C-alpha positions as CSV (number, residue, x, y, z in Angstrom):
1,M,-62.7,-114.8,1.9
2,S,-66.0,-112.9,1.8
3,N,-67.2,-110.7,4.6
4,K,-70.9,-111.7,4.0
5,E,-72.1,-111.7,7.6
6,N,-71.3,-108.0,8.0
7,R,-72.7,-106.8,4.7
8,P,-76.4,-105.9,4.6
9,T,-78.7,-107.6,2.0
10,R,-80.0,-105.6,-1.0
11,R,-83.5,-105.8,0.4
12,S,-82.5,-104.4,3.8
13,R,-80.6,-101.6,2.0
14,L,-83.5,-100.7,-0.2
15,L,-86.5,-101.3,2.1
16,G,-85.3,-102.0,5.6
17,D,-88.1,-103.7,7.5
18,R,-90.9,-101.9,5.6
19,P,-93.3,-104.0,3.4
20,G,-92.8,-103.7,-0.3
21,S,-90.6,-105.2,-3.1
22,Y,-88.1,-104.2,-5.7
23,A,-86.9,-105.2,-9.2
24,I,-83.7,-104.6,-11.0
25,A,-82.9,-104.7,-14.7
26,R,-79.2,-105.0,-15.3
27,G,-77.3,-104.4,-18.5
28,V,-80.0,-102.5,-20.4
29,R,-78.4,-101.3,-23.6
30,M,-79.4,-97.7,-23.3
31,S,-77.7,-94.6,-22.1
32,P,-78.3,-93.9,-18.4
33,T,-79.1,-90.3,-19.1
34,K,-81.9,-91.3,-21.5
35,V,-83.3,-93.7,-19.0
36,R,-83.2,-91.2,-16.1
37,R,-85.5,-88.9,-18.1
38,V,-88.2,-91.5,-18.1
39,V,-87.6,-92.7,-14.5
40,D,-87.9,-89.1,-13.3
41,L,-91.5,-89.0,-14.8
42,V,-92.8,-91.9,-12.7
43,R,-90.9,-91.6,-9.4
44,G,-93.4,-91.2,-6.6
45,M,-96.5,-92.1,-8.7
46,P,-98.9,-94.9,-7.9
47,V,-98.0,-98.1,-9.8
48,T,-101.1,-98.3,-12.0
49,D,-100.7,-94.6,-13.1
50,A,-97.0,-95.1,-13.8
51,L,-97.7,-98.1,-16.0
52,T,-100.2,-96.1,-18.0
53,V,-97.8,-93.2,-18.4
54,L,-95.0,-95.5,-19.5
55,K,-97.2,-97.4,-22.0
56,F,-97.8,-94.2,-23.9
57,A,-94.5,-92.4,-23.4
58,P,-92.8,-91.7,-26.7
59,Q,-89.3,-92.4,-25.4
60,A,-87.6,-95.7,-26.2
61,A,-86.5,-96.0,-22.6
62,S,-90.1,-96.3,-21.4
63,E,-90.3,-100.0,-22.5
64,P,-87.5,-101.3,-20.1
65,V,-88.7,-99.1,-17.3
66,Y,-92.3,-100.4,-17.8
67,K,-91.0,-103.9,-17.5
68,V,-89.1,-103.2,-14.3
69,V,-92.1,-101.4,-12.7
70,A,-94.4,-104.3,-13.7
71,S,-91.9,-106.8,-12.3
72,A,-91.6,-105.0,-9.0
73,S,-95.4,-104.9,-8.7
74,A,-95.6,-108.6,-9.5
75,N,-92.9,-109.3,-6.9
76,A,-94.8,-107.4,-4.2
77,A,-98.0,-109.4,-5.1
78,A,-96.2,-112.7,-5.0
79,T,-94.0,-112.3,-2.0
80,E,-96.1,-110.1,0.3
81,D,-99.7,-110.3,-1.0
82,L,-99.9,-106.6,-1.8
83,R,-102.3,-105.4,-4.5
84,A,-101.0,-103.2,-7.4
85,D,-103.5,-100.4,-6.7
86,E,-102.2,-100.0,-3.2
87,L,-98.5,-99.6,-4.3
88,Y,-96.5,-96.5,-5.2
89,I,-93.0,-96.1,-6.5
90,S,-91.0,-95.0,-3.5
91,Q,-87.6,-95.2,-5.1
92,A,-86.4,-95.4,-8.7
93,F,-82.9,-94.8,-9.9
94,V,-80.6,-95.6,-12.7
95,D,-77.0,-96.6,-12.4
96,E,-74.3,-96.7,-15.1
97,G,-73.8,-100.2,-16.5
98,M,-71.0,-101.6,-18.6
99,T,-69.8,-99.5,-21.5
100,L,-68.9,-101.2,-24.8
101,R,-66.1,-99.5,-26.6
102,R,-66.0,-99.6,-30.3
103,I,-63.9,-97.8,-32.9
104,R,-64.8,-95.8,-35.9
105,P,-62.2,-95.3,-38.7
106,R,-61.4,-91.7,-39.3
107,A,-59.2,-89.8,-41.8
108,K,-55.5,-90.4,-42.2
109,G,-55.5,-93.8,-40.6
110,S,-56.7,-92.7,-37.2
111,A,-59.7,-93.9,-35.3
112,S,-62.2,-92.4,-32.8
113,R,-63.9,-94.3,-30.0
114,I,-67.7,-95.0,-29.9
115,L,-69.0,-95.6,-26.4
116,K,-72.1,-97.8,-26.3
117,R,-73.4,-97.3,-22.8
118,G,-75.5,-99.5,-20.6
119,A,-77.7,-99.0,-17.6
120,H,-79.0,-100.7,-14.5
121,I,-82.6,-99.8,-13.5
122,T,-83.8,-100.2,-10.0
123,V,-87.4,-99.7,-8.9
124,V,-88.8,-100.0,-5.3
125,V,-92.5,-100.2,-4.7
126,E,-94.2,-99.8,-1.3
127,P,-97.8,-99.7,-0.1
128,K,-99.3,-96.2,0.5
129,E,-99.3,-95.1,4.2
130,A,-102.8,-95.1,5.6
């Protein structure tokens, strides 16, 4: 039996009663440490500047992070009628996702493990304080 009435919603945990929105990308097939390098670049930036930085960043992880930031901005525009030029990235973090375990044959009949890591990317956008 679930204990749903006592558990806070994801929105209340991320935003509380403040205006804004969020987006989550789950199961991104990229190492969380590589994605964190890109997320650290844009945390605290205005959304329009962050999208520009992510479009031209050389890291491969900038593409999924770009999609999550754009999605969070679109969610804020759709649900709360906030414009993208008023928003900034208040929170952005990367959690470890599912790890796929593969084996690689080695010498003398042994094997070594290959860990193909995954990540969950969460971005929260809020309007700038006046």
